[in-house]
One Martini backbone bead per residue (centre of mass of N, CA, C, O) as a GRO file, in nm:
protein
  434
    1MET     BB    1  10.634  10.661   7.436
    2ILE     BB    2  10.764  10.729   7.737
    3SER     BB    3  10.688  11.036   7.928
    4PHE     BB    4  10.792  11.328   8.157
    5ARG     BB    5  10.775  11.623   8.020
    6THR     BB    6  10.518  11.694   8.124
    7THR     BB    7  10.342  11.840   8.369
    8LYS     BB    8  10.145  11.609   8.416
    9ASP     BB    9  10.359  11.389   8.472
   10ILE     BB   10  10.496  11.527   8.713
   11LYS     BB   11  10.244  11.544   8.891
   12LYS     BB   12  10.195  11.242   8.901
   13LEU     BB   13  10.463  11.171   9.033
   14LEU     BB   14  10.433  11.352   9.282
   15LEU     BB   15  10.178  11.218   9.392
   16GLY     BB   16  10.298  10.937   9.416
   17VAL     BB   17  10.528  11.010   9.612
   18GLY     BB   18  10.353  11.137   9.829
   19GLY     BB   19  10.190  10.883   9.889
   20ALA     BB   20  10.436  10.700   9.947
   21PHE     BB   21  10.546  10.864  10.180
   22PHE     BB   22  10.303  10.825  10.376
   23LEU     BB   23  10.305  10.520  10.366
   24LYS     BB   24  10.596  10.487  10.467
   25LEU     BB   25  10.554  10.638  10.729
   26ALA     BB   26  10.346  10.438  10.839
   27SER     BB   27  10.526  10.189  10.817
   28ALA     BB   28  10.765  10.293  10.986
   29GLY     BB   29  10.595  10.341  11.239
   30GLY     BB   30  10.514  10.045  11.278
   31VAL     BB   31  10.798   9.926  11.297
   32LEU     BB   32  10.898  10.101  11.529
   33PHE     BB   33  10.680  10.023  11.733
   34PHE     BB   34  10.743   9.722  11.729
   35ASN     BB   35  11.038   9.745  11.836
   36ILE     BB   36  10.974   9.899  12.094
   37TYR     BB   37  10.773   9.701  12.212
   38ILE     BB   38  10.963   9.460  12.234
   39ALA     BB   39  11.191   9.591  12.401
   40ARG     BB   40  11.014   9.689  12.647
   41LEU     BB   41  10.868   9.417  12.712
   42LEU     BB   42  11.136   9.211  12.714
   43GLY     BB   43  11.400   9.326  12.681
   44ALA     BB   44  11.718   9.289  12.576
   45SER     BB   45  11.748   8.981  12.583
   46ASP     BB   46  11.477   8.882  12.453
   47ALA     BB   47  11.501   9.070  12.208
   48GLY     BB   48  11.756   8.939  12.097
   49TYR     BB   49  11.628   8.668  12.032
   50PHE     BB   50  11.407   8.770  11.844
   51PHE     BB   51  11.580   8.932  11.635
   52LEU     BB   52  11.759   8.693  11.548
   53ALA     BB   53  11.529   8.509  11.452
   54GLN     BB   54  11.425   8.714  11.244
   55THR     BB   55  11.678   8.709  11.074
   56PHE     BB   56  11.648   8.417  10.979
   57VAL     BB   57  11.383   8.459  10.830
   58ILE     BB   58  11.479   8.673  10.628
   59ILE     BB   59  11.709   8.519  10.499
   60PHE     BB   60  11.545   8.251  10.408
   61ALA     BB   61  11.328   8.402  10.251
   62ASP     BB   62  11.517   8.528  10.043
   63ILE     BB   63  11.632   8.264   9.934
   64SER     BB   64  11.358   8.137   9.847
   65ARG     BB   65  11.305   8.364   9.612
   66ARG     BB   66  11.546   8.359   9.397
   67GLY     BB   67  11.523   8.666   9.270
   68PHE     BB   68  11.205   8.744   9.208
   69ASP     BB   69  11.144   9.025   9.296
   70ASN     BB   70  11.269   9.219   9.061
   71THR     BB   71  11.180   9.042   8.829
   72ILE     BB   72  10.878   9.090   8.859
   73VAL     BB   73  10.883   9.393   8.823
   74ARG     BB   74  11.016   9.399   8.541
   75PHE     BB   75  10.791   9.197   8.392
   76ILE     BB   76  10.516   9.341   8.489
   77ALA     BB   77  10.525   9.650   8.426
   78PRO     BB   78  10.454   9.649   8.109
   79TYR     BB   79  10.141   9.551   8.218
   80SER     BB   80   9.997   9.796   8.377
   81ASN     BB   81   9.726   9.830   8.171
   82SER     BB   82   9.710   9.513   8.216
   83PHE     BB   83   9.600   9.156   8.255
   84ASP     BB   84   9.795   8.939   8.156
   85SER     BB   85   9.860   8.604   8.130
   86ASP     BB   86  10.166   8.633   8.189
   87ILE     BB   87  10.142   8.721   8.483
   88LYS     BB   88  10.033   8.452   8.592
   89GLU     BB   89  10.276   8.283   8.494
   90ILE     BB   90  10.489   8.431   8.653
   91TYR     BB   91  10.367   8.375   8.929
   92LYS     BB   92  10.363   8.062   8.910
   93LEU     BB   93  10.664   8.030   8.868
   94ALA     BB   94  10.749   8.154   9.138
   95ILE     BB   95  10.591   7.969   9.329
   96CYS     BB   96  10.723   7.696   9.233
   97ARG     BB   97  11.013   7.795   9.337
   98VAL     BB   98  10.955   7.889   9.642
   99VAL     BB   99  10.806   7.675   9.815
  100PRO     BB  100  11.017   7.444   9.842
  101LEU     BB  101  11.229   7.623   9.987
  102GLY     BB  102  11.058   7.713  10.226
  103VAL     BB  103  11.010   7.431  10.340
  104PHE     BB  104  11.303   7.345  10.370
  105PHE     BB  105  11.403   7.578  10.565
  106SER     BB  106  11.205   7.531  10.789
  107GLY     BB  107  11.298   7.241  10.853
  108LEU     BB  108  11.597   7.299  10.898
  109ILE     BB  109  11.580   7.508  11.133
  110PHE     BB  110  11.407   7.338  11.319
  111SER     BB  111  11.614   7.091  11.343
  112LEU     BB  112  11.871   7.312  11.418
  113SER     BB  113  11.807   7.496  11.666
  114SER     BB  114  11.992   7.378  11.889
  115SER     BB  115  12.262   7.414  11.743
  116ILE     BB  116  12.240   7.717  11.691
  117SER     BB  117  12.209   7.800  11.988
  118GLY     BB  118  12.493   7.695  12.075
  119ILE     BB  119  12.656   7.901  11.903
  120PHE     BB  120  12.540   8.158  12.048
  121PHE     BB  121  12.386   8.110  12.366
  122ASP     BB  122  12.326   7.838  12.507
  123THR     BB  123  11.996   7.824  12.499
  124ASN     BB  124  11.670   7.713  12.509
  125GLU     BB  125  11.518   7.970  12.437
  126PHE     BB  126  11.635   8.019  12.154
  127SER     BB  127  11.551   7.748  12.039
  128ASP     BB  128  11.244   7.794  12.068
  129VAL     BB  129  11.224   8.052  11.904
  130LEU     BB  130  11.343   7.937  11.637
  131SER     BB  131  11.137   7.713  11.590
  132VAL     BB  132  10.894   7.900  11.551
  133MET     BB  133  11.012   8.104  11.340
  134SER     BB  134  11.069   7.898  11.107
  135LEU     BB  135  10.755   7.881  11.024
  136SER     BB  136  10.773   8.180  10.877
  137ILE     BB  137  10.928   8.158  10.610
  138LEU     BB  138  10.710   8.096  10.398
  139PRO     BB  139  10.497   8.323  10.449
  140PHE     BB  140  10.701   8.556  10.427
  141SER     BB  141  10.794   8.502  10.136
  142LEU     BB  142  10.511   8.523   9.996
  143MET     BB  143  10.442   8.806  10.088
  144MET     BB  144  10.682   8.946   9.945
  145LEU     BB  145  10.612   8.852   9.661
  146ASN     BB  146  10.339   8.995   9.648
  147SER     BB  147  10.446   9.284   9.685
  148PHE     BB  148  10.607   9.289   9.410
  149CYS     BB  149  10.361   9.255   9.235
  150PHE     BB  150  10.231   9.526   9.316
  151GLN     BB  151  10.461   9.700   9.215
  152GLY     BB  152  10.441   9.617   8.915
  153ARG     BB  153  10.126   9.731   8.923
  154LYS     BB  154  10.127  10.006   9.096
  155LYS     BB  155  10.045   9.911   9.402
  156VAL     BB  156  10.164  10.087   9.651
  157SER     BB  157   9.995  10.033   9.902
  158LEU     BB  158  10.024   9.721   9.897
  159TYR     BB  159  10.328   9.713   9.898
  160MET     BB  160  10.375   9.860  10.169
  161ILE     BB  161  10.211   9.681  10.353
  162PHE     BB  162  10.354   9.391  10.277
  163ASN     BB  163  10.665   9.476  10.292
  164SER     BB  164  10.640   9.609  10.615
  165ALA     BB  165  10.351   9.655  10.787
  166GLY     BB  166  10.173   9.404  10.825
  167ILE     BB  167  10.301   9.243  11.064
  168PRO     BB  168  10.330   9.466  11.281
  169TYR     BB  169  10.024   9.535  11.295
  170LEU     BB  170   9.922   9.250  11.359
  171PHE     BB  171  10.087   9.208  11.611
  172CYS     BB  172   9.966   9.447  11.774
  173PHE     BB  173   9.675   9.354  11.758
  174ILE     BB  174   9.707   9.077  11.898
  175SER     BB  175   9.843   9.201  12.162
  176LEU     BB  176   9.583   9.323  12.279
  177PHE     BB  177   9.482   9.019  12.362
  178TYR     BB  178   9.799   8.878  12.357
  179PRO     BB  179  10.034   8.955  12.550
  180PRO     BB  180  10.360   8.920  12.561
  181THR     BB  181  10.611   8.769  12.807
  182SER     BB  182  10.791   8.645  12.573
  183SER     BB  183  10.976   8.539  12.306
  184ILE     BB  184  10.797   8.293  12.244
  185GLU     BB  185  10.525   8.436  12.228
  186ALA     BB  186  10.615   8.636  12.008
  187SER     BB  187  10.666   8.413  11.792
  188TRP     BB  188  10.374   8.317  11.765
  189ILE     BB  189  10.260   8.589  11.672
  190PHE     BB  190  10.436   8.612  11.422
  191LEU     BB  191  10.326   8.361  11.280
  192VAL     BB  192  10.031   8.446  11.264
  193SER     BB  193  10.086   8.711  11.110
  194SER     BB  194  10.210   8.579  10.858
  195ILE     BB  195   9.964   8.411  10.774
  196CYS     BB  196   9.768   8.646  10.748
  197ALA     BB  197   9.930   8.816  10.541
  198VAL     BB  198   9.943   8.605  10.307
  199THR     BB  199   9.640   8.566  10.279
  200ILE     BB  200   9.560   8.859  10.214
  201SER     BB  201   9.756   8.908   9.973
  202THR     BB  202   9.644   8.679   9.793
  203ILE     BB  203   9.358   8.781   9.768
  204PHE     BB  204   9.430   9.051   9.636
  205TRP     BB  205   9.577   8.930   9.388
  206VAL     BB  206   9.344   8.759   9.272
  207PHE     BB  207   9.148   9.002   9.241
  208GLU     BB  208   9.335   9.163   9.049
  209SER     BB  209   9.297   8.952   8.808
  210GLY     BB  210   8.963   8.872   8.791
  211ASN     BB  211   9.044   8.539   8.768
  212ILE     BB  212   9.069   8.253   8.935
  213GLY     BB  213   9.046   8.017   8.722
  214SER     BB  214   9.307   8.089   8.547
  215TYR     BB  215   9.517   7.948   8.747
  216PHE     BB  216   9.410   7.645   8.637
  217GLN     BB  217   9.517   7.694   8.371
  218GLN     BB  218   9.685   7.586   8.080
  219MET     BB  219   9.978   7.780   8.052
  220GLU     BB  220  10.239   7.939   7.851
  221LEU     BB  221  10.530   8.062   7.823
  222SER     BB  222  10.745   8.181   7.639
  223GLY     BB  223  11.061   8.083   7.598
  224ASN     BB  224  11.197   8.363   7.611
  225ILE     BB  225  11.065   8.471   7.870
  226ARG     BB  226  11.140   8.241   8.059
  227ASN     BB  227  11.449   8.260   8.019
  228GLU     BB  228  11.474   8.557   8.106
  229ILE     BB  229  11.365   8.522   8.391
  230LEU     BB  230  11.567   8.306   8.490
  231LYS     BB  231  11.820   8.470   8.434
  232SER     BB  232  11.749   8.707   8.620
  233SER     BB  233  11.698   8.543   8.885
  234ASN     BB  234  11.980   8.419   8.905
  235ALA     BB  235  12.133   8.685   8.933
  236LEU     BB  236  11.951   8.793   9.178
  237PHE     BB  237  12.016   8.562   9.368
  238GLN     BB  238  12.307   8.637   9.411
  239VAL     BB  239  12.238   8.916   9.515
  240ALA     BB  240  12.069   8.827   9.760
  241LEU     BB  241  12.297   8.685   9.908
  242LEU     BB  242  12.486   8.933   9.927
  243THR     BB  243  12.286   9.123  10.069
  244LEU     BB  244  12.258   8.955  10.324
  245VAL     BB  245  12.544   8.992  10.414
  246ASN     BB  246  12.535   9.304  10.441
  247LEU     BB  247  12.284   9.316  10.643
  248TRP     BB  248  12.352   9.044  10.861
  249PHE     BB  249  12.644   8.964  10.938
  250SER     BB  250  12.705   9.144  11.183
  251GLN     BB  251  12.478   9.033  11.365
  252VAL     BB  252  12.566   8.737  11.366
  253VAL     BB  253  12.854   8.782  11.475
  254LEU     BB  254  12.761   8.926  11.732
  255GLY     BB  255  12.602   8.681  11.840
  256TYR     BB  256  12.866   8.508  11.868
  257MET     BB  257  13.062   8.731  12.027
  258GLY     BB  258  12.832   8.835  12.198
  259THR     BB  259  12.533   8.960  12.314
  260ALA     BB  260  12.199   8.999  12.338
  261GLU     BB  261  12.215   9.302  12.403
  262GLU     BB  262  12.389   9.386  12.156
  263VAL     BB  263  12.191   9.290  11.944
  264ALA     BB  264  11.958   9.476  12.026
  265ILE     BB  265  12.105   9.744  11.984
  266PHE     BB  266  12.190   9.705  11.689
  267SER     BB  267  11.909   9.644  11.573
  268SER     BB  268  11.774   9.910  11.658
  269ALA     BB  269  11.973  10.106  11.519
  270THR     BB  270  11.931   9.997  11.234
  271ARG     BB  271  11.626  10.064  11.213
  272ILE     BB  272  11.653  10.367  11.258
  273SER     BB  273  11.858  10.438  11.030
  274ALA     BB  274  11.672  10.331  10.793
  275SER     BB  275  11.466  10.577  10.802
  276VAL     BB  276  11.626  10.767  10.615
  277ALA     BB  277  11.539  10.579  10.351
  278PHE     BB  278  11.224  10.615  10.313
  279VAL     BB  279  11.225  10.808  10.071
  280LEU     BB  280  11.374  10.624   9.878
  281ILE     BB  281  11.163  10.398   9.894
  282ALA     BB  282  10.924  10.564   9.797
  283VAL     BB  283  11.044  10.634   9.525
  284ASN     BB  284  11.100  10.341   9.427
  285SER     BB  285  10.803  10.240   9.427
  286ILE     BB  286  10.746  10.427   9.175
  287ALA     BB  287  11.008  10.422   8.982
  288THR     BB  288  11.081  10.128   8.909
  289PRO     BB  289  10.853  10.061   8.699
  290LYS     BB  290  10.930  10.305   8.521
  291TYR     BB  291  11.207  10.209   8.447
  292ALA     BB  292  11.120   9.947   8.311
  293GLU     BB  293  10.953  10.082   8.090
  294SER     BB  294  11.170  10.273   7.972
  295PHE     BB  295  11.381  10.054   7.900
  296LYS     BB  296  11.192   9.894   7.713
  297HIS     BB  297  11.172  10.181   7.527
  298ASN     BB  298  11.438  10.343   7.529
  299ASP     BB  299  11.382  10.592   7.761
  300LEU     BB  300  11.620  10.790   7.900
  301ASP     BB  301  11.485  11.063   7.949
  302SER     BB  302  11.283  10.966   8.161
  303VAL     BB  303  11.489  10.866   8.362
  304ARG     BB  304  11.638  11.133   8.413
  305LYS     BB  305  11.392  11.291   8.519
  306THR     BB  306  11.332  11.104   8.757
  307VAL     BB  307  11.608  11.126   8.895
  308LEU     BB  308  11.607  11.431   8.942
  309PHE     BB  309  11.357  11.439   9.116
  310SER     BB  310  11.447  11.234   9.332
  311THR     BB  311  11.703  11.379   9.432
  312ARG     BB  312  11.564  11.628   9.547
  313VAL     BB  313  11.381  11.489   9.753
  314ILE     BB  314  11.604  11.339   9.912
  315PHE     BB  315  11.789  11.576   9.990
  316ILE     BB  316  11.558  11.751  10.158
  317THR     BB  317  11.517  11.496  10.374
  318ALA     BB  318  11.757  11.317  10.472
  319LEU     BB  319  11.956  11.515  10.609
  320PRO     BB  320  11.778  11.642  10.834
  321PHE     BB  321  11.695  11.372  10.966
  322ALA     BB  322  11.981  11.270  11.033
  323LEU     BB  323  12.059  11.512  11.210
  324LEU     BB  324  11.839  11.473  11.421
  325LEU     BB  325  11.923  11.187  11.513
  326HIS     BB  326  12.209  11.270  11.602
  327LEU     BB  327  12.137  11.492  11.819
  328PHE     BB  328  11.914  11.254  11.945
  329ASN     BB  329  12.031  10.960  11.996
  330ASP     BB  330  11.976  10.887  12.295
  331GLU     BB  331  11.672  10.949  12.296
  332VAL     BB  332  11.594  10.745  12.078
  333MET     BB  333  11.711  10.485  12.217
  334SER     BB  334  11.538  10.517  12.487
  335LEU     BB  335  11.266  10.409  12.366
  336PHE     BB  336  11.355  10.097  12.421
  337GLY     BB  337  11.496  10.164  12.696
  338GLU     BB  338  11.728  10.153  12.946
  339ASP     BB  339  11.925   9.947  12.798
  340PHE     BB  340  11.959  10.180  12.547
  341ALA     BB  341  12.096  10.381  12.683
  342ASN     BB  342  12.387  10.532  12.568
  343SER     BB  343  12.369  10.423  12.231
  344GLY     BB  344  12.380  10.659  12.011
  345TYR     BB  345  12.656  10.613  11.864
  346ILE     BB  346  12.557  10.378  11.693
  347LEU     BB  347  12.356  10.538  11.526
  348SER     BB  348  12.556  10.748  11.406
  349ILE     BB  349  12.726  10.551  11.244
  350LEU     BB  350  12.491  10.432  11.066
  351LEU     BB  351  12.402  10.703  10.931
  352VAL     BB  352  12.624  10.734  10.721
  353GLY     BB  353  12.538  10.504  10.531
  354GLN     BB  354  12.242  10.611  10.482
  355VAL     BB  355  12.313  10.879  10.352
  356ILE     BB  356  12.466  10.764  10.107
  357ASN     BB  357  12.234  10.587  10.010
  358SER     BB  358  12.040  10.827   9.953
  359LEU     BB  359  12.220  11.025   9.774
  360THR     BB  360  12.266  10.810   9.535
  361GLY     BB  361  12.006  10.659   9.513
  362SER     BB  362  11.868  10.439   9.248
  363VAL     BB  363  12.116  10.261   9.147
  364GLY     BB  364  12.033   9.964   9.181
  365PHE     BB  365  11.766   9.974   9.011
  366LEU     BB  366  11.888  10.075   8.749
  367LEU     BB  367  12.057   9.822   8.695
  368GLN     BB  368  11.825   9.610   8.707
  369MET     BB  369  11.613   9.747   8.496
  370SER     BB  370  11.855   9.752   8.257
  371GLY     BB  371  12.015   9.458   8.269
  372ASN     BB  372  12.261   9.496   8.508
  373GLU     BB  373  12.292   9.248   8.711
  374ASN     BB  374  12.594   9.168   8.697
  375SER     BB  375  12.709   9.436   8.794
  376PHE     BB  376  12.558   9.442   9.059
  377ARG     BB  377  12.675   9.176   9.169
  378ASN     BB  378  12.982   9.244   9.161
  379LYS     BB  379  12.970   9.480   9.368
  380ILE     BB  380  12.856   9.318   9.603
  381PHE     BB  381  13.086   9.116   9.617
  382LEU     BB  382  13.301   9.316   9.710
  383SER     BB  383  13.160   9.416   9.972
  384SER     BB  384  13.115   9.135  10.098
  385GLY     BB  385  13.407   9.042  10.108
  386PHE     BB  386  13.501   9.261  10.299
  387LEU     BB  387  13.309   9.193  10.534
  388VAL     BB  388  13.395   8.894  10.581
  389VAL     BB  389  13.701   8.954  10.637
  390ILE     BB  390  13.684   9.217  10.837
  391GLY     BB  391  13.446   9.201  11.037
  392PRO     BB  392  13.537   8.992  11.260
  393VAL     BB  393  13.781   9.156  11.349
  394VAL     BB  394  13.640   9.417  11.436
  395ILE     BB  395  13.432   9.284  11.632
  396SER     BB  396  13.638   9.144  11.824
  397PHE     BB  397  13.754   9.432  11.923
  398TYR     BB  398  13.467   9.637  11.916
  399GLY     BB  399  13.203   9.510  11.872
  400VAL     BB  400  12.932   9.704  11.826
  401VAL     BB  401  13.103   9.928  11.699
  402GLY     BB  402  13.225   9.755  11.472
  403ALA     BB  403  12.955   9.674  11.343
  404ALA     BB  404  12.870   9.961  11.267
  405PHE     BB  405  13.112  10.044  11.097
  406ILE     BB  406  13.119   9.810  10.883
  407THR     BB  407  12.831   9.858  10.782
  408ALA     BB  408  12.859  10.155  10.686
  409PHE     BB  409  13.101  10.113  10.497
  410THR     BB  410  12.979   9.902  10.306
  411LEU     BB  411  12.734  10.068  10.213
  412SER     BB  412  12.899  10.298  10.090
  413ILE     BB  413  13.078  10.147   9.877
  414GLN     BB  414  12.847  10.017   9.725
  415ASN     BB  415  12.709  10.287   9.625
  416ILE     BB  416  12.959  10.394   9.478
  417PHE     BB  417  12.973  10.167   9.273
  418PHE     BB  418  12.693  10.213   9.150
  419PHE     BB  419  12.733  10.504   9.062
  420TYR     BB  420  12.962  10.446   8.860
  421ASP     BB  421  12.797  10.252   8.674
  422VAL     BB  422  12.573  10.449   8.596
  423ARG     BB  423  12.758  10.654   8.462
  424LYS     BB  424  12.894  10.455   8.257
  425LYS     BB  425  12.634  10.288   8.133
  426LEU     BB  426  12.390  10.537   8.144
  427ASP     BB  427  12.456  10.839   8.184
  428ILE     BB  428  12.389  10.886   8.508
  429ASN     BB  429  12.332  11.144   8.760
  430THR     BB  430  12.221  11.109   9.092
  431LEU     BB  431  12.366  11.393   9.210
  432ARG     BB  432  12.195  11.573   9.054
  433LEU     BB  433  12.022  11.902   9.111
  434LEU     BB  434  12.020  12.078   8.809
   0.00000   0.00000   0.00000
């Protein structure tokens, strides 16, 4: 049975979270620099085109992965001490399901780029940007899939690099030699960065397995494992779709009802506010596979101890950082350029949702790793439904302020729903500090 009761285990977890914290800090710094670089280099209008096109890439890459992200973490984590042949078969199963969808969505968005551009900005420039960015859907999707494989194997550094920092750092590196002067040129660099990132991550994953030739051998997962994986991924695929609504619906609606400048401001504020949760993400990167192992062995005591430790770390870091961002909101937003100055109030509104997201802890992952995917899905469905019905009305009246408010409110009620389910189903209080 897995346990974190000993001092040695707690120290090991602390070191892991500490390392993940600094890795996430480096990743967040890279992402932040990437966004500031784009905004200052291109200006609010061109940056708006680029960020909206990037949103399309993220959305359809997530759909392409069909819920295999956390399914892979859940089913690979129990093999963390060895590289079983089942891991390779799980990976091959995921790849075979993801690639066709990635190719399909790349072709779909590429062929419809002019029509989509007409819906939002009615400019050829956005059409061209979207056409190029659509080619990034498949490599971006596969890179993210690889990152979750690394998380399942507890390779936190590789998970952090390819899950968030890989493309921004590669983009900035390429820009040293070929600095973009327009959103179209930035899109080409993003595409090249995506291809490089998925190539590097795949090489690392294959070498992690220790035997390249085994990927070409004919092996089969047992029927029960395969069915359980597909059942979990189907449930989490629905979750992924609903999560995409919560994350990106406001920005897409704002793109339709507002201006490219408003999209750029909202997108930049969203990315800054999300940095409040980087400690939560760092904790989750270490804790999620441990949750999967512990639930596999029915060791709830280990889960509770990990949750208690995580809650304390998140509490003493998230609140002060959020307060600091709020006090200097205009100064932080002005980092993106003059066009973004005096929009700090948008950041402050979004910070409310991120603070609640952080303080409720790893509630979403607890539900997913414990086999409560359906409960997780149902709660996201409620918050997504609210956003879809109320969001366009609020945004039509209040513009970017309405988008910020409805986004923060939806994120808050979603995590409160998760917290309630974790208390009820697992008897775990993620808000407990003592």
